[in-house]
Short mmCIF file of the C-alpha atoms (twelve columns), coordinates in Angstrom:
data_MODEL
# 
_entry.id   MODEL 
# 
loop_
_atom_site.group_PDB 
_atom_site.id 
_atom_site.type_symbol 
_atom_site.label_atom_id 
_atom_site.label_alt_id 
_atom_site.label_comp_id 
_atom_site.label_asym_id 
_atom_site.label_seq_id 
_atom_site.Cartn_x 
_atom_site.Cartn_y 
_atom_site.Cartn_z 
_atom_site.pdbx_PDB_model_num 
ATOM 1  C CA . UNK A 1  -44.458 -61.411 -137.249 1 
ATOM 2  C CA . UNK A 2  -43.580 -60.275 -133.744 1 
ATOM 3  C CA . UNK A 3  -42.141 -63.707 -133.130 1 
ATOM 4  C CA . UNK A 4  -39.757 -63.298 -136.051 1 
ATOM 5  C CA . UNK A 5  -38.674 -59.909 -134.697 1 
ATOM 6  C CA . UNK A 6  -37.838 -61.496 -131.326 1 
ATOM 7  C CA . UNK A 7  -35.967 -64.309 -133.102 1 
ATOM 8  C CA . UNK A 8  -33.789 -61.891 -135.066 1 
ATOM 9  C CA . UNK A 9  -33.211 -59.851 -131.895 1 
ATOM 10 C CA . UNK A 10 -31.965 -62.952 -130.100 1 
ATOM 11 C CA . UNK A 11 -29.724 -63.787 -133.069 1 
ATOM 12 C CA . UNK A 12 -28.322 -60.264 -132.935 1 
ATOM 13 C CA . UNK A 13 -27.551 -60.591 -129.219 1 
ATOM 14 C CA . UNK A 14 -25.837 -63.958 -129.648 1 
ATOM 15 C CA . UNK A 15 -23.860 -62.740 -132.667 1 
ATOM 16 C CA . UNK A 16 -22.774 -59.660 -130.734 1 
ATOM 17 C CA . UNK A 17 -21.578 -61.756 -127.820 1 
ATOM 18 C CA . UNK A 18 -19.448 -63.885 -130.145 1 
ATOM 19 C CA . UNK A 19 -18.006 -60.855 -131.951 1 
ATOM 20 C CA . UNK A 20 -19.837 -61.033 -135.277 1 
ATOM 21 C CA . UNK A 21 -20.581 -57.318 -135.555 1 
ATOM 22 C CA . UNK A 22 -21.838 -57.308 -139.125 1 
ATOM 23 C CA . UNK A 23 -24.259 -60.153 -138.599 1 
ATOM 24 C CA . UNK A 24 -25.444 -58.603 -135.325 1 
ATOM 25 C CA . UNK A 25 -26.110 -55.252 -136.967 1 
ATOM 26 C CA . UNK A 26 -27.998 -56.886 -139.837 1 
ATOM 27 C CA . UNK A 27 -30.096 -59.039 -137.522 1 
ATOM 28 C CA . UNK A 28 -30.877 -56.034 -135.322 1 
ATOM 29 C CA . UNK A 29 -31.931 -54.006 -138.349 1 
ATOM 30 C CA . UNK A 30 -34.244 -56.757 -139.575 1 
ATOM 31 C CA . UNK A 31 -35.710 -57.134 -136.084 1 
ATOM 32 C CA . UNK A 32 -36.387 -53.411 -135.921 1 
ATOM 33 C CA . UNK A 33 -38.107 -53.365 -139.312 1 
ATOM 34 C CA . UNK A 34 -40.273 -56.408 -138.469 1 
ATOM 35 C CA . UNK A 35 -41.191 -54.881 -135.104 1 
ATOM 36 C CA . UNK A 36 -42.446 -51.652 -136.696 1 
ATOM 37 C CA . UNK A 37 -44.288 -53.567 -139.386 1 
ATOM 38 C CA . UNK A 38 -46.031 -55.649 -136.705 1 
ATOM 39 C CA . UNK A 39 -47.064 -52.497 -134.829 1 
ATOM 40 C CA . UNK A 40 -48.384 -50.913 -138.022 1 
ATOM 41 C CA . UNK A 41 -50.416 -54.029 -138.850 1 
ATOM 42 C CA . UNK A 42 -51.808 -54.096 -135.315 1 
ATOM 43 C CA . UNK A 43 -52.877 -50.427 -135.506 1 
ATOM 44 C CA . UNK A 44 -54.460 -50.810 -138.964 1 
ATOM 45 C CA . UNK A 45 -56.454 -53.876 -137.962 1 
ATOM 46 C CA . UNK A 46 -57.583 -52.128 -134.787 1 
ATOM 47 C CA . UNK A 47 -58.672 -49.098 -136.809 1 
ATOM 48 C CA . UNK A 48 -60.638 -51.250 -139.236 1 
ATOM 49 C CA . UNK A 49 -62.282 -53.062 -136.356 1 
ATOM 50 C CA . UNK A 50 -63.393 -49.761 -134.881 1 
ATOM 51 C CA . UNK A 51 -64.663 -48.500 -138.206 1 
ATOM 52 C CA . UNK A 52 -66.717 -51.642 -138.816 1 
ATOM 53 C CA . UNK A 53 -68.235 -51.504 -135.365 1 
ATOM 54 C CA . UNK A 54 -66.473 -54.522 -133.916 1 
ATOM 55 C CA . UNK A 55 -64.796 -54.397 -130.559 1 
ATOM 56 C CA . UNK A 56 -61.098 -55.267 -130.631 1 
# 
């Protein structure tokens, strides 16, 4: 999921360079959402690993 966030971020940068502001804003928004979802999933899985006694 973090790979998709990076992909959309790169699309946003390229679109911004070429002057496509709407596409750049949309891609940046999608990248931000995917980034925060990836962080949330990472924290939840780490929490479950600690609860179950496994080392992350």
